[in-house]
C-alpha positions as CSV (number, residue, x, y, z in Angstrom):
1,X,0.2,0.3,0.0
2,X,1.4,3.4,-0.5
3,X,1.0,6.4,1.0
4,X,-1.8,8.1,-1.3
5,X,-3.5,4.9,-0.7
6,X,-3.2,5.0,3.3
7,X,-4.4,8.7,3.4
8,X,-7.5,7.7,1.1
9,X,-8.2,5.3,3.6
10,X,-8.3,7.0,6.5
11,X,-10.5,9.9,4.8
12,X,-12.8,7.1,3.7
13,X,-13.8,6.6,7.3
14,X,-15.9,8.1,10.0
15,X,-14.1,11.3,11.7
16,X,-14.3,9.4,15.1
17,X,-12.1,6.5,13.5
18,X,-10.0,9.1,11.8
19,X,-9.6,10.8,15.6
20,X,-8.3,6.8,16.6
21,X,-6.0,6.6,14.4
22,X,-4.6,10.4,15.8
23,X,-4.7,9.2,18.7
24,X,-2.5,6.2,17.4
25,X,-0.1,7.7,15.9
26,X,0.8,10.2,18.6
27,X,1.0,7.5,21.6
28,X,3.1,5.4,18.6
29,X,5.4,8.5,18.7
30,X,5.8,8.8,21.9
31,X,6.7,4.8,22.7
32,X,9.3,5.0,20.1
33,X,10.6,8.7,20.8
34,X,14.3,8.0,20.8
35,X,16.4,8.2,24.0
36,X,18.6,11.2,24.7
37,X,22.5,10.2,25.1
38,X,23.6,8.3,27.9
39,X,24.9,10.4,30.7
40,X,28.3,9.9,30.9
41,X,28.9,8.1,34.2
42,X,30.8,9.7,37.6
43,X,34.6,9.2,37.1
44,X,36.7,9.6,40.8
45,X,38.1,12.2,40.2
46,X,40.9,11.4,42.9
47,X,42.6,9.4,39.3
48,X,41.8,12.5,37.3
49,X,45.5,13.3,35.5
50,X,44.9,16.8,35.9
51,X,44.0,16.7,39.8
52,X,46.6,18.4,42.4
53,X,48.7,20.0,39.2
54,X,48.7,22.9,40.9
55,X,49.1,21.6,44.8
56,X,53.0,23.3,44.7
57,X,52.3,26.5,44.0
58,X,52.4,28.7,46.6
59,X,50.5,31.5,44.3
60,X,47.9,29.6,43.6
61,X,47.1,28.9,47.5
62,X,43.7,31.9,47.6
63,X,42.6,31.0,44.0
64,X,40.4,34.1,44.3
65,X,43.3,36.2,45.5
66,X,44.9,34.8,42.4
67,X,42.2,36.2,40.2
68,X,41.8,38.7,41.6
69,X,45.4,40.0,40.1
70,X,45.4,38.3,37.1
71,X,42.4,40.3,36.5
72,X,43.5,43.6,38.0
73,X,46.8,43.5,35.9
74,X,45.9,42.3,32.4
75,X,42.9,44.5,32.9
76,X,43.2,47.0,35.5
77,X,41.3,47.7,39.3
78,X,38.4,50.5,38.9
79,X,37.9,51.4,42.4
80,X,36.4,48.7,44.1
81,X,34.2,47.1,40.9
82,X,35.7,44.5,39.1
83,X,35.5,44.6,35.7
84,X,31.6,43.0,35.5
85,X,31.1,46.0,37.6
86,X,30.3,44.0,41.0
87,X,32.3,45.0,43.7
88,X,34.3,43.0,45.5
89,X,32.8,41.2,48.2
90,X,35.8,39.5,51.0
């Protein structure tokens, strides 16, 4: 049966039967909807190579201060406000 023949057959049915077909199509669409891709399983961060790479850097002890210093060095200090327009909250 071609698509045109199927449509012709559906259109020849009573309205209630056409509604049932429509409902069944929606049901099938939901039932066979492709599932979202599976999430990546969480990893044990302690085994990741990047963990601890800054362990021995004294300038990284206070990461907030380090970031603030880098911003001020590259973007300049702006009267108690960071460069996003928000004040420092220490």
